[in-house]
DRENDO-1510 file (C-alpha; in Angstrom, 1 decimal, always signed):
<recs>
REC; n; res; u; v; w
REC; 1; UNK; -22.5; -19.3; -30.6 .
REC; 2; UNK; -21.7; -21.0; -27.4 .
REC; 3; UNK; -22.1; -18.7; -24.2 .
REC; 4; UNK; -20.7; -18.6; -20.8 .
REC; 5; UNK; -23.0; -17.6; -17.9 .
REC; 6; UNK; -20.7; -16.3; -15.3 .
REC; 7; UNK; -22.2; -15.6; -11.9 .
REC; 8; UNK; -20.3; -12.9; -9.9 .
REC; 9; UNK; -17.9; -10.0; -11.0 .
REC; 10; UNK; -14.9; -9.7; -8.5 .
REC; 11; UNK; -11.8; -11.2; -9.6 .
REC; 12; UNK; -12.4; -14.9; -9.8 .
REC; 13; UNK; -15.1; -13.9; -12.3 .
REC; 14; UNK; -13.9; -11.8; -14.1 .
REC; 15; UNK; -10.4; -13.8; -14.6 .
REC; 16; UNK; -13.1; -16.6; -15.5 .
REC; 17; UNK; -14.9; -14.3; -18.0 .
REC; 18; UNK; -12.1; -13.4; -19.8 .
REC; 19; UNK; -10.2; -16.5; -20.0 .
REC; 20; UNK; -13.7; -18.0; -21.6 .
REC; 21; UNK; -13.8; -15.0; -24.0 .
REC; 22; UNK; -10.4; -16.0; -25.5 .
REC; 23; UNK; -11.9; -19.4; -25.6 .
REC; 24; UNK; -14.4; -18.4; -28.1 .
REC; 25; UNK; -17.3; -18.0; -25.9 .
REC; 26; UNK; -19.9; -15.2; -25.8 .
REC; 27; UNK; -20.2; -13.7; -22.3 .
REC; 28; UNK; -23.2; -13.1; -19.9 .
REC; 29; UNK; -21.9; -11.7; -16.4 .
REC; 30; UNK; -24.2; -11.7; -13.4 .
REC; 31; UNK; -23.4; -9.7; -10.3 .
REC; 32; UNK; -25.6; -9.6; -7.3 .
REC; 33; UNK; -24.3; -5.8; -6.2 .
REC; 34; UNK; -24.8; -2.8; -7.9 .
REC; 35; UNK; -21.1; -2.8; -9.2 .
REC; 36; UNK; -18.1; -5.1; -9.9 .
REC; 37; UNK; -15.0; -5.9; -8.2 .
REC; 38; UNK; -16.1; -7.7; -5.0 .
REC; 39; UNK; -13.7; -6.8; -2.4 .
REC; 40; UNK; -11.6; -5.5; -4.9 .
REC; 41; UNK; -13.9; -2.2; -5.7 .
REC; 42; UNK; -13.0; +1.1; -5.5 .
REC; 43; UNK; -15.3; +4.0; -4.5 .
REC; 44; UNK; -15.2; +7.6; -3.5 .
REC; 45; UNK; -15.5; +8.2; -0.1 .
REC; 46; UNK; -17.5; +11.3; +1.0 .
REC; 47; UNK; -15.7; +11.8; +4.3 .
REC; 48; UNK; -12.2; +11.5; +2.9 .
REC; 49; UNK; -13.4; +13.2; -0.4 .
REC; 50; UNK; -11.2; +10.8; -2.3 .
REC; 51; UNK; -11.1; +7.4; -4.0 .
REC; 52; UNK; -10.4; +4.4; -1.8 .
REC; 53; UNK; -10.0; +0.6; -1.9 .
REC; 54; UNK; -12.4; -1.2; -0.1 .
REC; 55; UNK; -9.4; -3.4; +1.2 .
REC; 56; UNK; -5.6; -3.3; +0.6 .
REC; 57; UNK; -3.9; -5.5; -1.4 .
REC; 58; UNK; -0.2; -6.0; -1.9 .
REC; 59; UNK; +1.0; -8.2; -4.7 .
REC; 60; UNK; +4.4; -9.5; -5.6 .
REC; 61; UNK; +5.7; -9.6; -9.1 .
REC; 62; UNK; +6.0; -13.4; -8.6 .
REC; 63; UNK; +2.3; -13.6; -8.6 .
REC; 64; UNK; +2.3; -14.7; -12.1 .
REC; 65; UNK; -1.9; -15.0; -12.4 .
REC; 66; UNK; -2.4; -11.3; -11.4 .
REC; 67; UNK; +0.7; -10.1; -13.7 .
REC; 68; UNK; -1.0; -12.2; -17.0 .
REC; 69; UNK; -4.3; -10.4; -15.8 .
REC; 70; UNK; -3.1; -7.4; -16.1 .
REC; 71; UNK; -1.1; -7.7; -19.1 .
REC; 72; UNK; -4.5; -9.2; -20.6 .
REC; 73; UNK; -6.1; -5.8; -19.9 .
REC; 74; UNK; -3.4; -3.5; -20.1 .
REC; 75; UNK; -3.3; -2.8; -16.4 .
REC; 76; UNK; +0.3; -3.1; -15.3 .
REC; 77; UNK; +0.6; +0.4; -15.7 .
REC; 78; UNK; -2.1; +1.0; -12.5 .
REC; 79; UNK; +0.8; -0.9; -10.5 .
REC; 80; UNK; +3.7; +1.0; -8.2 .
REC; 81; UNK; +6.4; +0.0; -6.2 .
REC; 82; UNK; +10.2; +0.2; -5.8 .
REC; 83; UNK; +12.2; -0.3; -9.2 .
REC; 84; UNK; +13.9; -3.6; -7.3 .
REC; 85; UNK; +13.0; -6.1; -4.8 .
REC; 86; UNK; +13.0; -4.6; -1.4 .
REC; 87; UNK; +10.6; -4.5; +1.3 .
REC; 88; UNK; +10.8; -2.0; +4.3 .
REC; 89; UNK; +10.1; -2.8; +7.7 .
REC; 90; UNK; +10.0; -0.9; +11.3 .
REC; 91; UNK; +9.9; -2.7; +14.7 .
REC; 92; UNK; +7.6; +0.2; +16.6 .
REC; 93; UNK; +8.9; -1.7; +20.1 .
REC; 94; UNK; +12.2; -0.2; +19.6 .
REC; 95; UNK; +12.3; +1.2; +16.5 .
REC; 96; UNK; +14.4; -1.0; +14.7 .
REC; 97; UNK; +14.2; -0.2; +10.4 .
REC; 98; UNK; +15.6; -2.7; +7.8 .
REC; 99; UNK; +14.9; -3.5; +4.1 .
REC; 100; UNK; +14.6; -7.3; +3.3 .
REC; 101; UNK; +16.1; -7.6; -0.2 .
REC; 102; UNK; +16.3; -10.7; -1.5 .
REC; 103; UNK; +18.9; -11.3; -4.5 .
REC; 104; UNK; +18.6; -12.0; -8.3 .
REC; 105; UNK; +18.4; -16.1; -9.1 .
REC; 106; UNK; +17.1; -18.8; -6.9 .
REC; 107; UNK; +20.7; -19.2; -5.0 .
REC; 108; UNK; +19.8; -17.3; -1.7 .
REC; 109; UNK; +23.3; -15.6; -1.0 .
REC; 110; UNK; +20.8; -12.5; +0.3 .
REC; 111; UNK; +21.1; -14.7; +4.0 .
REC; 112; UNK; +24.9; -14.0; +4.2 .
REC; 113; UNK; +24.2; -10.4; +4.1 .
REC; 114; UNK; +23.2; -8.5; +7.4 .
REC; 115; UNK; +22.5; -5.5; +5.1 .
REC; 116; UNK; +19.6; -8.1; +3.5 .
REC; 117; UNK; +18.3; -9.8; +5.8 .
REC; 118; UNK; +15.7; -9.2; +8.6 .
REC; 119; UNK; +17.4; -7.3; +11.4 .
REC; 120; UNK; +18.7; -9.2; +14.4 .
REC; 121; UNK; +19.0; -12.3; +12.7 .
REC; 122; UNK; +21.7; -14.8; +11.7 .
REC; 123; UNK; +22.3; -16.8; +8.8 .
REC; 124; UNK; +21.4; -20.2; +10.5 .
REC; 125; UNK; +18.2; -18.8; +11.7 .
REC; 126; UNK; +17.1; -19.3; +8.0 .
REC; 127; UNK; +17.9; -22.8; +7.5 .
REC; 128; UNK; +15.1; -24.2; +9.2 .
REC; 129; UNK; +12.5; -22.7; +6.4 .
REC; 130; UNK; +13.2; -26.0; +4.0 .
REC; 131; UNK; +10.6; -27.6; +6.3 .
REC; 132; UNK; +7.7; -26.0; +5.0 .
REC; 133; UNK; +8.4; -27.5; +1.6 .
REC; 134; UNK; +7.4; -30.6; +3.1 .
REC; 135; UNK; +4.4; -29.7; +5.0 .
REC; 136; UNK; +1.4; -32.0; +5.0 .
REC; 137; UNK; -2.3; -31.3; +4.7 .
REC; 138; UNK; -2.9; -31.3; +8.3 .
REC; 139; UNK; +0.2; -29.6; +9.6 .
REC; 140; UNK; -0.2; -26.2; +11.3 .
REC; 141; UNK; +2.8; -23.5; +10.9 .
REC; 142; UNK; +3.5; -24.1; +14.5 .
REC; 143; UNK; +4.3; -27.6; +14.1 .
REC; 144; UNK; +6.7; -27.1; +11.4 .
REC; 145; UNK; +8.7; -23.9; +12.8 .
REC; 146; UNK; +8.9; -22.0; +16.2 .
REC; 147; UNK; +6.6; -19.5; +16.9 .
REC; 148; UNK; +9.2; -17.4; +18.7 .
REC; 149; UNK; +12.5; -15.6; +18.5 .
REC; 150; UNK; +13.6; -12.7; +15.9 .
REC; 151; UNK; +13.0; -14.0; +12.7 .
REC; 152; UNK; +9.5; -15.4; +13.5 .
REC; 153; UNK; +8.3; -12.0; +14.9 .
REC; 154; UNK; +9.8; -9.8; +12.3 .
REC; 155; UNK; +9.3; -12.3; +9.3 .
REC; 156; UNK; +7.2; -15.1; +9.7 .
REC; 157; UNK; +4.4; -13.8; +11.5 .
REC; 158; UNK; +3.6; -10.9; +9.4 .
REC; 159; UNK; +4.4; -13.1; +6.5 .
REC; 160; UNK; +1.6; -15.7; +7.6 .
REC; 161; UNK; -0.7; -13.4; +8.6 .
REC; 162; UNK; -0.5; -11.0; +5.9 .
REC; 163; UNK; -0.9; -14.0; +3.4 .
REC; 164; UNK; -3.1; -16.4; +5.1 .
REC; 165; UNK; -5.1; -13.9; +7.5 .
REC; 166; UNK; -5.1; -16.1; +10.4 .
REC; 167; UNK; -2.0; -16.4; +13.3 .
REC; 168; UNK; +0.5; -19.0; +12.7 .
REC; 169; UNK; -0.3; -21.1; +15.7 .
REC; 170; UNK; -3.6; -21.9; +13.4 .
REC; 171; UNK; -2.5; -21.5; +9.9 .
REC; 172; UNK; -2.4; -24.4; +7.7 .
REC; 173; UNK; +1.8; -24.4; +6.6 .
REC; 174; UNK; +0.8; -26.2; +3.3 .
REC; 175; UNK; -0.4; -23.0; +2.1 .
REC; 176; UNK; +2.8; -21.5; +2.7 .
REC; 177; UNK; +4.4; -23.8; +0.1 .
REC; 178; UNK; +3.2; -22.3; -3.3 .
REC; 179; UNK; +4.2; -18.5; -1.9 .
REC; 180; UNK; +7.6; -19.7; -0.9 .
REC; 181; UNK; +8.1; -21.6; -4.8 .
REC; 182; UNK; +6.6; -18.9; -6.5 .
REC; 183; UNK; +8.1; -16.0; -4.9 .
REC; 184; UNK; +11.1; -15.8; -3.0 .
REC; 185; UNK; +12.6; -19.4; -4.1 .
REC; 186; UNK; +12.8; -17.8; -7.4 .
REC; 187; UNK; +14.5; -14.5; -6.1 .
REC; 188; UNK; +14.8; -10.7; -6.8 .
REC; 189; UNK; +12.5; -10.8; -10.0 .
REC; 190; UNK; +9.7; -12.6; -8.2 .
REC; 191; UNK; +10.0; -10.4; -4.9 .
REC; 192; UNK; +9.2; -6.8; -5.9 .
REC; 193; UNK; +6.4; -5.5; -4.0 .
REC; 194; UNK; +3.6; -3.8; -5.7 .
REC; 195; UNK; +0.1; -2.0; -4.9 .
REC; 196; UNK; -2.3; -0.2; -7.0 .
REC; 197; UNK; -1.4; +2.9; -7.9 .
REC; 198; UNK; -4.9; +5.2; -7.6 .
REC; 199; UNK; -7.5; +2.0; -6.6 .
REC; 200; UNK; -7.6; -1.9; -7.3 .
REC; 201; UNK; -10.9; -0.6; -9.6 .
REC; 202; UNK; -9.2; +1.3; -11.8 .
REC; 203; UNK; -5.9; -1.4; -12.3 .
REC; 204; UNK; -8.2; -4.4; -12.1 .
REC; 205; UNK; -12.0; -4.1; -12.5 .
REC; 206; UNK; -12.9; -1.3; -15.1 .
REC; 207; UNK; -10.1; -2.2; -17.8 .
REC; 208; UNK; -11.5; -5.8; -17.5 .
REC; 209; UNK; -15.1; -4.6; -17.7 .
REC; 210; UNK; -14.1; -2.5; -20.8 .
REC; 211; UNK; -12.5; -5.7; -22.9 .
REC; 212; UNK; -16.1; -7.6; -22.0 .
REC; 213; UNK; -18.1; -4.2; -23.1 .
REC; 214; UNK; -15.8; -4.1; -26.5 .
REC; 215; UNK; -16.6; -8.0; -26.9 .
REC; 216; UNK; -20.4; -7.5; -26.7 .
REC; 217; UNK; -20.5; -9.1; -23.4 .
REC; 218; UNK; -24.0; -8.8; -21.1 .
REC; 219; UNK; -23.6; -7.7; -17.5 .
REC; 220; UNK; -26.3; -7.4; -15.3 .
REC; 221; UNK; -25.9; -5.7; -12.2 .
REC; 222; UNK; -28.2; -6.2; -9.1 .
REC; 223; UNK; -28.9; -9.8; -10.3 .
REC; 224; UNK; -28.5; -12.2; -7.5 .
REC; 225; UNK; -28.7; -16.2; -8.7 .
REC; 226; UNK; -31.5; -17.9; -6.5 .
REC; 227; UNK; -30.8; -21.6; -7.9 .
REC; 228; UNK; -30.6; -23.5; -11.1 .
REC; 229; UNK; -32.2; -26.6; -13.0 .
REC; 230; UNK; -30.8; -29.5; -14.2 .
REC; 231; UNK; -31.2; -32.1; -16.9 .
REC; 232; UNK; -28.9; -35.2; -16.5 .
REC; 233; UNK; -25.4; -34.2; -15.7 .
REC; 234; UNK; -26.1; -30.5; -16.7 .
REC; 235; UNK; -27.5; -27.1; -15.8 .
REC; 236; UNK; -30.2; -26.4; -18.0 .
REC; 237; UNK; -31.5; -23.4; -16.8 .
REC; 238; UNK; -30.9; -20.5; -14.0 .
REC; 239; UNK; -33.1; -18.8; -11.9 .
REC; 240; UNK; -32.7; -15.1; -10.9 .
REC; 241; UNK; -36.0; -14.8; -8.7 .
REC; 242; UNK; -38.9; -13.9; -11.6 .
REC; 243; UNK; -36.4; -14.3; -14.2 .
REC; 244; UNK; -35.3; -17.2; -15.9 .
REC; 245; UNK; -32.2; -18.0; -18.2 .
REC; 246; UNK; -31.7; -21.1; -20.6 .
REC; 247; UNK; -28.5; -22.7; -20.6 .
REC; 248; UNK; -28.0; -24.3; -24.2 .
REC; 249; UNK; -26.1; -27.7; -24.5 .
REC; 250; UNK; -23.2; -26.3; -25.3 .
REC; 251; UNK; -23.0; -23.2; -23.0 .
REC; 252; UNK; -21.0; -23.4; -19.8 .
REC; 253; UNK; -21.4; -21.8; -16.5 .
REC; 254; UNK; -19.3; -20.4; -13.6 .
REC; 255; UNK; -20.4; -19.7; -10.2 .
REC; 256; UNK; -17.6; -17.1; -8.9 .
REC; 257; UNK; -19.6; -16.3; -5.6 .
REC; 258; UNK; -18.5; -16.2; -2.0 .
REC; 259; UNK; -18.3; -19.4; +0.0 .
REC; 260; UNK; -20.9; -18.4; +2.2 .
REC; 261; UNK; -23.0; -17.8; -1.0 .
REC; 262; UNK; -22.5; -20.6; -2.8 .
REC; 263; UNK; -23.4; -23.1; -0.1 .
REC; 264; UNK; -26.6; -21.5; -0.1 .
REC; 265; UNK; -26.7; -22.5; -4.1 .
REC; 266; UNK; -24.9; -25.5; -4.3 .
REC; 267; UNK; -26.7; -29.1; -3.3 .
REC; 268; UNK; -24.4; -31.3; -0.9 .
REC; 269; UNK; -22.0; -28.1; -0.4 .
REC; 270; UNK; -19.3; -29.5; +1.9 .
REC; 271; UNK; -16.7; -26.8; +1.3 .
REC; 272; UNK; -15.3; -24.3; +3.8 .
REC; 273; UNK; -17.6; -22.4; +5.7 .
REC; 274; UNK; -16.0; -19.9; +8.3 .
REC; 275; UNK; -14.6; -16.7; +7.5 .
REC; 276; UNK; -12.3; -14.2; +9.3 .
REC; 277; UNK; -11.9; -10.8; +9.2 .
REC; 278; UNK; -9.6; -8.0; +8.2 .
REC; 279; UNK; -10.0; -4.4; +9.1 .
REC; 280; UNK; -8.4; -1.5; +6.8 .
REC; 281; UNK; -8.2; +2.3; +7.9 .
REC; 282; UNK; -7.7; +5.1; +5.5 .
REC; 283; UNK; -6.2; +8.7; +6.6 .
REC; 284; UNK; -6.5; +11.6; +4.6 .
REC; 285; UNK; -3.3; +13.7; +5.2 .
REC; 286; UNK; -3.3; +17.6; +5.0 .
REC; 287; UNK; -0.5; +17.2; +2.5 .
REC; 288; UNK; +1.4; +14.6; +0.5 .
REC; 289; UNK; +4.3; +13.1; +1.8 .
REC; 290; UNK; +7.7; +14.0; +0.9 .
REC; 291; UNK; +9.4; +11.1; +2.5 .
REC; 292; UNK; +8.1; +8.3; +0.8 .
REC; 293; UNK; +9.7; +8.0; -2.7 .
REC; 294; UNK; +9.5; +5.1; -4.5 .
REC; 295; UNK; +8.4; +2.7; -1.6 .
REC; 296; UNK; +4.9; +2.9; -0.6 .
REC; 297; UNK; +4.8; -0.1; +1.4 .
REC; 298; UNK; +6.1; -0.4; +4.9 .
REC; 299; UNK; +5.9; -3.7; +7.4 .
REC; 300; UNK; +4.9; -2.9; +10.7 .
REC; 301; UNK; +6.2; -5.1; +13.8 .
REC; 302; UNK; +4.9; -4.4; +17.0 .
REC; 303; UNK; +1.7; -2.6; +16.5 .
REC; 304; UNK; -2.0; -2.8; +15.8 .
REC; 305; UNK; -1.5; -2.2; +12.1 .
REC; 306; UNK; +0.6; -4.5; +10.0 .
REC; 307; UNK; +0.7; -2.7; +6.7 .
REC; 308; UNK; +1.0; +0.6; +5.4 .
REC; 309; UNK; +0.3; +1.6; +1.9 .
REC; 310; UNK; +1.2; +5.2; +1.0 .
REC; 311; UNK; +0.0; +7.3; -1.8 .
REC; 312; UNK; +0.2; +10.9; -2.0 .
REC; 313; UNK; -1.9; +12.3; +0.5 .
REC; 314; UNK; -3.6; +9.0; +1.4 .
REC; 315; UNK; -2.2; +6.5; +3.9 .
REC; 316; UNK; -4.4; +3.2; +4.2 .
REC; 317; UNK; -3.2; +0.3; +6.8 .
REC; 318; UNK; -4.4; -3.3; +6.9 .
REC; 319; UNK; -5.0; -5.2; +10.1 .
REC; 320; UNK; -5.1; -8.9; +9.2 .
REC; 321; UNK; -6.4; -11.5; +11.8 .
REC; 322; UNK; -8.5; -9.1; +13.0 .
REC; 323; UNK; -11.1; -10.7; +15.1 .
REC; 324; UNK; -10.7; -8.0; +18.2 .
REC; 325; UNK; -10.3; -5.3; +16.1 .
REC; 326; UNK; -13.2; -5.6; +14.3 .
REC; 327; UNK; -15.6; -5.7; +17.5 .
REC; 328; UNK; -13.6; -1.9; +18.3 .
REC; 329; UNK; -15.5; +1.2; +17.2 .
REC; 330; UNK; -14.2; +3.3; +14.2 .
REC; 331; UNK; -13.2; +5.8; +16.2 .
REC; 332; UNK; -10.9; +3.4; +18.5 .
REC; 333; UNK; -9.4; +1.8; +15.6 .
REC; 334; UNK; -8.7; +5.3; +13.9 .
REC; 335; UNK; -7.2; +6.5; +16.9 .
REC; 336; UNK; -4.9; +3.6; +18.0 .
REC; 337; UNK; -3.5; +2.7; +14.0 .
REC; 338; UNK; -3.0; +6.5; +13.6 .
REC; 339; UNK; -0.4; +6.2; +16.7 .
REC; 340; UNK; +1.5; +3.1; +14.8 .
REC; 341; UNK; +1.1; +5.4; +11.2 .
REC; 342; UNK; +2.7; +8.5; +12.9 .
REC; 343; UNK; +5.8; +6.4; +14.5 .
REC; 344; UNK; +6.4; +4.4; +11.7 .
REC; 345; UNK; +6.7; +7.1; +8.9 .
REC; 346; UNK; +7.9; +9.5; +11.8 .
REC; 347; UNK; +5.2; +12.2; +11.4 .
REC; 348; UNK; +5.9; +13.7; +14.9 .
REC; 349; UNK; +2.7; +14.7; +16.9 .
REC; 350; UNK; +0.3; +15.2; +13.4 .
REC; 351; UNK; -2.7; +14.8; +15.0 .
REC; 352; UNK; -5.4; +12.5; +13.9 .
REC; 353; UNK; -6.5; +13.4; +10.4 .
REC; 354; UNK; -9.6; +12.4; +8.6 .
REC; 355; UNK; -10.1; +8.8; +8.3 .
REC; 356; UNK; -12.6; +5.9; +7.4 .
REC; 357; UNK; -12.1; +2.3; +8.6 .
REC; 358; UNK; -13.6; -0.4; +6.7 .
REC; 359; UNK; -14.3; -4.1; +8.7 .
REC; 360; UNK; -14.2; -6.7; +5.9 .
REC; 361; UNK; -15.8; -9.5; +8.3 .
REC; 362; UNK; -15.9; -12.1; +6.0 .
REC; 363; UNK; -12.6; -11.5; +4.0 .
REC; 364; UNK; -11.4; -14.8; +3.5 .
REC; 365; UNK; -12.2; -18.1; +4.5 .
REC; 366; UNK; -10.6; -19.5; +7.7 .
REC; 367; UNK; -7.1; -20.7; +6.6 .
REC; 368; UNK; -6.9; -23.6; +8.7 .
REC; 369; UNK; -5.7; -27.2; +7.7 .
REC; 370; UNK; -9.5; -28.6; +8.5 .
REC; 371; UNK; -11.0; -25.6; +6.0 .
REC; 372; UNK; -8.2; -25.9; +3.8 .
REC; 373; UNK; -9.2; -29.9; +3.2 .
REC; 374; UNK; -12.6; -28.9; +2.3 .
REC; 375; UNK; -11.5; -26.9; -0.3 .
REC; 376; UNK; -13.8; -28.0; -3.4 .
REC; 377; UNK; -11.9; -28.3; -6.7 .
REC; 378; UNK; -13.2; -26.1; -9.8 .
REC; 379; UNK; -14.8; -29.3; -11.6 .
REC; 380; UNK; -18.4; -30.3; -10.1 .
REC; 381; UNK; -20.8; -33.1; -10.9 .
REC; 382; UNK; -22.1; -31.1; -13.2 .
REC; 383; UNK; -20.2; -31.0; -16.5 .
REC; 384; UNK; -21.0; -27.9; -17.8 .
REC; 385; UNK; -20.7; -26.2; -14.2 .
REC; 386; UNK; -17.7; -25.1; -12.7 .
REC; 387; UNK; -16.5; -22.9; -9.3 .
REC; 388; UNK; -14.3; -20.4; -9.1 .
REC; 389; UNK; -13.1; -18.0; -6.1 .
REC; 390; UNK; -10.4; -18.0; -3.4 .
REC; 391; UNK; -11.9; -20.9; -1.7 .
REC; 392; UNK; -11.9; -23.1; -4.1 .
REC; 393; UNK; -9.2; -25.7; -4.3 .
REC; 394; UNK; -6.3; -23.4; -6.2 .
REC; 395; UNK; -3.1; -24.8; -3.7 .
REC; 396; UNK; -2.7; -21.2; -2.9 .
REC; 397; UNK; -3.6; -18.8; -0.1 .
REC; 398; UNK; -7.3; -16.5; -0.3 .
REC; 399; UNK; -5.4; -13.5; -2.0 .
REC; 400; UNK; -5.9; -11.7; -5.5 .
REC; 401; UNK; -3.4; -14.2; -6.9 .
REC; 402; UNK; -5.4; -16.8; -5.7 .
REC; 403; UNK; -8.7; -15.5; -6.8 .
REC; 404; UNK; -7.6; -14.9; -10.4 .
REC; 405; UNK; -5.7; -18.2; -10.3 .
REC; 406; UNK; -9.4; -20.0; -9.5 .
REC; 407; UNK; -10.7; -18.0; -12.8 .
REC; 408; UNK; -8.3; -19.8; -14.9 .
REC; 409; UNK; -8.7; -23.2; -13.4 .
REC; 410; UNK; -12.5; -23.0; -13.7 .
REC; 411; UNK; -12.2; -22.2; -17.6 .
REC; 412; UNK; -9.5; -24.8; -17.9 .
REC; 413; UNK; -11.9; -27.4; -16.7 .
REC; 414; UNK; -14.7; -26.4; -18.7 .
REC; 415; UNK; -12.4; -26.5; -21.6 .
REC; 416; UNK; -10.3; -28.9; -21.7 .
REC; 417; UNK; -7.7; -26.6; -22.5 .
</recs>
């Protein structure tokens, strides 16, 4: 029976494995680490004595690839969020608070309602946003929209930094077009914010592994691909150090590893090379929060924190584009971020609780126009080899949605379906 050899068990690899399984392939999955999940893994932290994610991730209901993946693994029940499209924000500089609430349907009449749009903005502030839909490959965000003013500070900057993990002055504007078209341009039904109820591992990774296991997939951990041999225009064998695996004529191979690993495996690699960090902070509170309700996500303006995720007695914080913060000590980050959390969640003088700081120094590829233009397509010069990963040319930012979409594209180009 034809077999798919998938290298890497992050979300890109799991996505491609499920897609190829559904196309009739037996699956062999190889992961260099001791567990699956990649940058979306969950683990029990000893210091906090609870399950936390390696990195925090915000999804929107309009992330069609992520939602389809969850439907396939029966994982939608692992997400939580408000029953409608609303996203709360606080500006710590003056404690202004507001709720962004798009309306249903494609016509954005919400901009005419002061109670729905960003605090301190007017209807006219939103009209220039249409220019992003005409962004060219070399355009920076700052070439298209101004990087000053209330709407920029309270909407565009947090959106760009959150989605692209880079300052707007360096960000590739073309990556915002699909974000706008797939979410905000479709109205409220595509803009509901969602996070993992307990952990990304329980929501995405473990259900996918269960399906693969039930289908008889071979999953190998601590198994790092060292190289491969070719015959003509096909991969003929995979080398894992002392072990070698034959790739039969009808077999296919997906390399779904980070770009800094791919460049060591692929001949003539010319894809993205740099990486930008994200810092995540996790706090274990003395008792569950009582004022969160159905809104577990809070956007933060004017502080070190960018997004706060609250789940019972665990509060997690994301700091994107965290080049400077990644160089601080964990204690410095925890102390400074906790001040933001206490102010944003109105916790008064609650002392710094137990904390854990996770520095993901290579969280995403550098999403500048130059690096975006280097993203390779899923198809390679070898007819039975495809690439997957959020650094490949998905046309999307390097997010969960981009990772899962890359797996779909890899499977499609290998099977023609």
